[in-house]
C-alpha positions as CSV (number, residue, x, y, z in Angstrom):
1,M,107.2,86.6,87.3
2,T,109.5,88.5,89.9
3,T,109.3,92.3,89.7
4,R,112.4,94.3,90.6
5,I,112.0,96.9,93.3
6,S,112.8,99.7,90.7
7,Q,110.1,98.5,88.5
8,R,107.2,98.8,91.0
9,K,104.4,101.2,90.4
10,I,102.8,102.2,93.7
11,I,99.8,104.4,94.3
12,H,98.9,105.9,97.7
13,I,95.3,107.0,97.8
14,D,94.1,109.3,100.6
15,M,90.5,110.4,100.9
16,D,90.2,114.3,101.5
17,A,89.1,115.2,105.0
18,F,87.3,111.9,105.0
19,Y,85.1,112.0,108.1
20,A,84.2,115.7,107.6
21,S,83.6,115.2,103.9
22,V,81.1,112.3,104.5
23,E,79.2,114.6,106.9
24,Q,79.1,117.4,104.3
25,M,78.0,115.0,101.6
26,D,75.1,113.6,103.7
27,D,74.0,117.0,104.9
28,P,74.2,119.6,102.1
29,S,73.2,122.5,104.5
30,I,76.9,122.3,106.0
31,K,78.7,121.8,102.6
32,G,81.3,124.5,102.1
33,K,81.2,125.5,105.8
34,P,83.8,124.9,108.5
35,V,82.9,121.5,110.1
36,A,84.5,119.5,113.0
37,V,83.6,115.9,113.7
38,G,83.6,115.4,117.4
39,G,84.9,118.0,119.7
40,G,81.6,119.3,120.9
41,G,81.4,120.7,124.4
42,S,84.2,122.0,126.8
43,R,85.9,118.6,127.0
44,G,85.6,117.3,123.4
45,V,88.5,116.5,121.2
46,I,88.2,116.8,117.3
47,S,88.5,113.8,115.3
48,A,88.5,115.5,111.9
49,A,88.1,118.8,110.3
50,S,86.9,120.1,107.0
51,Y,89.1,122.1,104.7
52,E,87.0,125.1,105.4
53,A,87.8,124.6,109.2
54,R,91.4,123.9,108.6
55,A,91.8,127.3,107.0
56,Y,91.2,128.7,110.4
57,G,93.9,126.4,112.0
58,V,91.4,123.9,113.3
59,K,92.8,120.3,113.1
60,S,92.4,116.8,114.5
61,A,93.4,116.0,118.0
62,M,92.6,119.8,119.0
63,S,90.2,120.5,121.9
64,G,86.9,121.8,120.9
65,T,87.4,124.8,123.1
66,L,90.5,125.9,121.2
67,A,88.8,125.1,117.9
68,V,86.0,127.5,118.7
69,K,88.4,130.3,119.6
70,L,90.0,129.8,116.2
71,C,86.8,129.6,114.3
72,P,83.7,130.8,116.3
73,H,81.3,129.7,113.7
74,L,82.6,126.2,113.6
75,I,79.9,123.5,113.1
76,F,80.3,120.3,115.3
77,V,78.9,117.0,114.4
78,R,78.9,113.7,116.2
79,P,81.0,111.0,114.6
80,R,79.2,108.1,112.8
81,F,81.8,105.5,112.5
82,E,79.4,102.9,111.1
83,R,78.6,105.3,108.1
84,Y,82.4,105.9,107.6
85,S,83.0,102.2,107.5
86,E,80.3,101.7,105.0
87,I,81.7,104.4,102.6
88,S,85.1,103.0,103.2
89,K,84.0,99.6,101.9
90,Q,82.6,101.3,98.8
91,V,85.9,103.0,98.2
92,K,88.0,99.8,98.7
93,K,85.7,97.8,96.3
94,I,86.7,100.3,93.6
95,F,90.4,99.6,94.4
96,F,89.9,95.9,93.8
97,D,88.6,96.7,90.3
98,Y,92.1,97.6,89.4
99,T,94.4,95.3,91.5
100,D,94.3,92.7,94.1
101,L,97.4,94.1,95.7
102,V,95.7,96.6,98.1
103,E,96.9,97.3,101.5
104,P,94.5,99.5,103.6
105,L,96.1,101.6,106.1
106,S,92.9,103.0,107.7
107,M,89.4,103.7,106.6
108,D,90.6,106.6,104.5
109,E,93.9,105.5,102.8
110,A,95.5,102.6,101.1
111,Y,98.5,101.6,99.0
112,L,97.9,99.9,95.6
113,D,100.5,98.1,93.6
114,V,99.5,98.6,90.0
115,T,102.7,97.4,88.3
116,Q,100.6,94.6,86.9
117,N,96.9,95.6,86.9
118,K,93.6,94.3,85.8
119,K,93.0,97.2,83.2
120,G,96.2,96.5,81.3
121,N,97.2,100.1,81.7
122,P,100.9,100.8,81.8
123,S,100.5,104.2,83.3
124,A,100.3,104.3,87.0
125,S,99.4,108.1,86.8
126,L,96.4,107.5,84.5
127,I,95.2,104.7,86.8
128,A,95.3,106.9,89.8
129,K,93.3,109.6,87.9
130,E,90.8,106.9,86.9
131,I,90.3,105.7,90.4
132,R,89.9,109.1,91.7
133,D,87.2,109.9,89.1
134,H,85.6,106.6,89.8
135,I,85.3,107.4,93.5
136,F,83.8,110.8,92.9
137,R,81.2,109.5,90.5
138,N,80.2,106.4,92.4
139,V,80.8,107.5,96.0
140,G,80.6,111.4,95.8
141,L,83.8,112.1,97.6
142,T,87.1,113.3,96.4
143,A,90.5,111.7,96.9
144,S,94.1,112.5,96.4
145,A,96.9,110.3,95.2
146,G,100.7,110.0,95.2
147,I,102.4,107.8,92.5
148,S,106.0,106.5,92.7
149,I,108.3,103.6,92.8
150,N,107.8,102.7,96.5
151,K,105.3,103.2,99.2
152,F,107.4,105.8,101.1
153,V,107.7,108.3,98.2
154,A,104.0,107.6,97.1
155,K,102.8,108.5,100.6
156,I,104.7,111.7,100.7
157,A,103.5,112.7,97.2
158,S,99.8,112.2,98.0
159,D,100.0,115.2,100.3
160,Y,101.4,117.6,97.6
161,N,98.2,118.6,95.6
162,K,95.5,118.0,98.3
163,P,92.5,118.2,98.1
164,N,91.4,116.4,95.0
165,G,94.7,116.2,93.2
166,Q,97.7,113.9,92.6
167,K,101.5,114.0,92.2
168,T,103.7,111.6,90.3
169,V,107.3,111.2,91.2
170,A,108.8,109.3,88.3
171,P,111.8,106.9,88.8
172,E,114.3,109.3,87.3
173,S,113.0,112.2,89.6
174,V,112.9,110.3,93.0
175,I,116.4,111.2,94.3
176,E,115.9,114.9,93.3
177,F,112.6,114.9,95.0
178,L,113.9,113.5,98.3
179,E,117.0,115.8,98.3
180,A,114.8,118.8,98.1
181,L,112.4,117.6,100.8
182,D,112.1,119.3,104.1
183,I,113.0,116.8,106.8
184,R,109.7,117.3,108.6
185,K,108.0,116.0,105.5
186,F,109.7,112.6,105.6
187,Y,107.1,110.1,106.6
188,G,108.0,108.6,109.9
189,I,110.1,111.5,111.2
190,G,108.2,113.1,114.0
191,K,108.5,116.5,115.6
192,V,111.2,115.4,118.3
193,T,113.3,113.6,115.8
194,A,113.1,116.6,113.4
195,E,114.3,118.9,116.1
196,K,117.2,116.6,116.9
197,M,118.1,116.6,113.2
198,Y,117.9,120.4,113.0
199,D,120.3,120.5,115.9
200,K,122.8,118.5,113.8
201,G,122.4,120.6,110.7
202,I,120.0,118.3,108.9
203,F,117.2,120.3,107.4
204,N,116.4,118.5,104.1
205,G,117.1,115.4,102.3
206,R,120.2,116.7,100.7
207,D,121.7,117.3,104.3
208,L,120.5,113.9,105.3
209,K,122.3,112.2,102.4
210,T,125.7,113.6,103.5
211,K,125.5,111.6,106.7
212,S,127.0,108.1,106.7
213,R,125.0,105.1,107.9
214,E,127.2,104.7,110.8
215,Y,126.6,108.4,111.9
216,L,122.8,108.0,111.5
217,E,122.7,104.7,113.5
218,H,124.8,106.2,116.2
219,H,122.6,109.3,116.6
220,F,119.2,107.9,115.8
221,G,119.5,104.1,116.6
222,K,118.0,101.5,114.3
223,S,115.9,104.1,112.6
224,G,119.2,105.8,111.4
225,G,119.7,102.9,108.9
226,S,116.3,103.4,107.5
227,Y,116.8,107.2,107.1
228,Y,120.0,106.3,105.2
229,D,118.1,104.1,102.7
230,I,115.0,106.1,102.1
231,V,116.8,109.4,101.2
232,R,118.4,107.2,98.5
233,G,115.1,106.0,97.3
234,I,115.5,102.5,98.8
235,H,112.4,101.3,100.4
236,N,111.7,97.6,99.8
237,S,108.5,97.1,101.6
238,A,106.0,95.5,99.3
239,V,102.2,96.3,99.3
240,K,100.8,93.7,101.7
241,P,97.1,92.8,100.9
242,N,97.0,90.5,104.0
243,R,98.0,93.2,106.4
244,T,96.6,92.4,109.8
245,R,95.1,94.6,112.3
246,K,96.8,94.4,115.7
247,S,94.0,96.0,117.9
248,L,90.6,97.7,118.0
249,A,89.6,100.3,120.4
250,A,87.0,103.0,121.4
251,E,87.0,105.6,124.0
252,R,85.1,108.5,125.5
253,T,86.0,112.0,126.9
254,F,83.4,113.2,129.3
255,H,81.9,116.7,129.7
256,K,82.3,116.4,133.5
257,N,84.8,114.4,135.4
258,L,83.5,111.1,136.8
259,T,84.1,110.4,140.5
260,S,81.6,107.4,141.0
261,E,82.3,103.9,139.6
262,I,78.4,103.6,139.0
263,F,78.7,106.3,136.4
264,M,81.8,104.8,135.0
265,F,80.1,101.5,134.6
266,E,77.4,103.3,132.6
267,K,80.0,104.9,130.3
268,L,81.9,101.5,129.9
269,D,78.6,99.8,128.8
270,T,78.3,102.3,125.9
271,I,82.0,101.8,125.0
272,A,82.0,98.1,125.2
273,E,78.9,98.0,122.9
274,E,80.8,100.1,120.3
275,V,83.9,97.8,120.5
276,S,81.8,94.7,120.2
277,K,79.9,96.2,117.1
278,R,83.2,97.2,115.5
279,L,84.7,93.6,116.1
280,S,81.5,92.1,114.6
281,N,81.6,94.4,111.5
282,S,85.3,93.4,111.0
283,N,84.6,89.6,111.7
284,L,87.2,89.8,114.6
285,A,87.7,88.6,118.2
286,G,90.4,89.1,120.6
287,K,92.0,87.7,123.7
288,T,93.4,90.8,125.5
289,V,91.2,93.5,126.9
290,T,92.7,96.8,128.0
291,L,91.2,99.5,130.0
292,K,92.4,103.0,129.4
293,I,91.9,105.6,132.2
294,K,92.8,109.3,131.8
295,Y,92.5,111.2,135.2
296,S,91.6,114.8,135.8
297,D,95.3,115.8,136.1
298,F,95.9,114.3,132.6
299,S,97.8,111.2,133.9
300,L,97.1,108.0,132.0
301,K,96.9,104.5,133.3
302,T,96.1,101.3,131.4
303,R,95.1,97.9,132.8
304,S,95.1,94.6,130.8
305,K,93.8,91.1,131.1
306,S,94.4,88.3,128.7
307,L,91.7,85.6,128.4
308,P,92.2,81.9,127.3
309,Y,89.7,82.4,124.5
310,Y,88.7,84.9,121.9
311,V,85.9,87.3,122.7
312,S,83.8,89.8,120.8
313,D,80.6,89.6,122.9
314,K,79.7,93.0,124.7
315,A,78.8,91.3,127.9
316,I,82.2,89.6,128.3
317,I,84.2,92.6,127.3
318,L,82.1,94.9,129.7
319,D,82.5,92.4,132.5
320,V,86.4,92.3,132.1
321,A,86.5,96.1,131.8
322,K,84.6,96.5,135.0
323,T,86.9,94.1,136.8
324,L,89.9,96.1,135.5
325,L,88.3,99.3,136.7
326,L,87.9,98.1,140.3
327,Q,91.4,96.5,140.3
328,D,92.8,99.6,142.0
329,S,91.2,102.6,143.6
330,M,90.8,105.8,141.6
331,E,93.6,108.2,142.0
332,E,91.6,111.2,140.8
333,S,88.3,111.9,139.1
334,V,88.2,110.4,135.6
335,R,87.9,112.4,132.4
336,L,88.3,109.7,129.8
337,L,87.7,105.9,129.6
338,G,88.6,103.6,126.8
339,I,88.6,99.9,125.9
340,S,90.7,98.1,123.4
341,I,91.0,94.6,122.2
342,A,94.2,93.0,121.1
343,N,95.6,89.6,120.1
344,L,93.0,89.5,117.4
345,N,92.1,86.4,115.5
346,N,93.0,87.9,112.2
347,V,92.3,85.4,109.3
348,T,94.7,86.2,106.4
349,K,94.5,85.0,103.0
350,T,97.4,84.9,100.5
351,M,96.2,87.0,97.6
352,T,97.5,86.6,94.0
353,P,97.0,88.9,91.1
354,S,94.0,88.0,88.9
355,K,94.4,85.9,85.9
356,S,93.4,89.0,83.9
357,V,96.3,91.0,85.0
358,S,98.4,92.6,82.4
359,A,102.1,91.5,82.3
360,Q,103.2,94.9,80.9
361,L,106.1,96.5,82.9
362,S,106.9,99.4,80.7
363,F,107.9,102.5,82.7
364,E,105.1,104.9,82.2
365,F,104.3,106.9,85.3
């Protein structure tokens, strides 16, 4: 059965402050307190912040030093990616209780197409509420959701009532919703593009809608055509359950700059072990190894090597990374090293809805 685009019922589920919430769940002594995952020390960078920390302006990608200035009583915890992955798998298992059409975006968010679903429930809003309740009861964490006719609107909507809330944008409300939307909230429009739009008098969806496709393509390139469509509620991308991962990486920022290759080798050993473990956990291997080097002057260099075979073994990854490190002389002392693996051997399966899926297409949102 072919489903028209306008008939899709898409849910975007986004876990609330995922890393920080897992830490607060596992350690009740820090629950309700401002928590930052990562970022410890003078050189650290924050990976995630609890809502209590965000109230002080602390956010991901911020330096630990600045975070402490904003919130002197901030609690730093070391990231535990294996634990986050474990919880993520529990959450995704719940998604598949409702539909086979699940497209994970990361460990803490995913799209679900529930147009036809295993519960026979015609209301996408009720399904989203049930999923969120199920996650809270069985995992112990809260999640927020956006519900609409396509992935673009659903993702924007999931931010509206965070944390632990949801927003539905019904088919008849999509255009009005997009017209009133600040251009900065359009998913995919970054700070630079938003500033360029401001310069041209485009401040919200209504302003964007006054521009022709030709105008937008002239000023914003290929993305201009996409902007023309999305503000009109046109976003045809289907939920892709076989979405493949393109790369996998790990990196470390050091408390003190490294000047000796011996010390760098020691750090690369730890990073290669983490990359190997993540590959193993995901049943993946890759052919291209890339070494990332950030120097003390914040300049960034990458060096890559493609192998004739797939690798996931730590020893091989480390050996290639060492070779890449010695490929050129060091320009400055090093403040960060990272290793990524690309050209992965993703094994994809074509997933079809379960035989128990309801064929109901009534428009309850």
